[in-house]
N, C-alpha and C positions, 0 to 999 in steps of 0.2 A: 752627593751634595748638590744642590740645586739653588741657584741664584734667582730670585723672583723680585719684581717690583711691587711695592705696596705703597698706599697713601696714608700717611701718619699725620693726622691733624692738618689735612689739606696739602701735605707736603710729600712729594714722591721720593722715595728712598728704596734702596735695594737690600734685600736680606738673604744671606746663604744659610740653608738648613737642609738636612738630610730629608729624603723624600717621606719618610715615616713621620717626621715632625710636621711637614705641610699637610699631609693627610690627617693627622690628629688635630691640627689647628682648625682645618676646614670643618671636621666633624664637630669641634667644640663650639664653633661659631655657629653651625646649623643648629645644634642642640639648644642654643641660647636664641635662636631666630635672628641673628644680627650677621653682618658681612664679616668677612675676614679682615678687611681694612678697618672696620669699627672695632673689632676685637684686638687688633695689633695697636690701635691708637690707645685703647684702654690700658693694654699692657704697658705701652710705652709711658703713660702718665705716671705709672706706679714703680717703674723699674729703678734698680740701684746698680745695675751692671749693664753690659752691652745688649742690645735689642734682641740679637739672637740667643743670647743666654737667657734672657727674660722670657722669651717665648718657649724656649725649652723647659724652663722651670714651671711654666704655667701649663703646658702640656703634661708635664710629670704630675702637677697637683690635680689635674683633671682625671687622669688615670688612676690616681689614688683614691680620689673621691668615688670615681666609678667602681672601684674595686671593693669599696667598703660600704656602698649603697648610699653614699651622701650626695647631696646637691652639687651640681657643677659650680665650682667657685668663680666669682668675679675677681679681675686682677687685683682690685683693691682689698681683697680678703686674704691675699697671701702675705 
């Protein structure tokens, strides 16, 4: 578990995630050519649970899309 600071809508906050989720989140942001902070802000806008939980669900959705050959989803599509 690693705690990192991210900027969500111009507000600095800390998020704790396992390293594999941080790596996958960075990969998803790179694939969409946006920053991790921008991706986390997008996830935050559409979440219905904790931010760390919403990030994990987004990373899972990206992995499922990748495994089935679909496009990487936006957080608003979950």
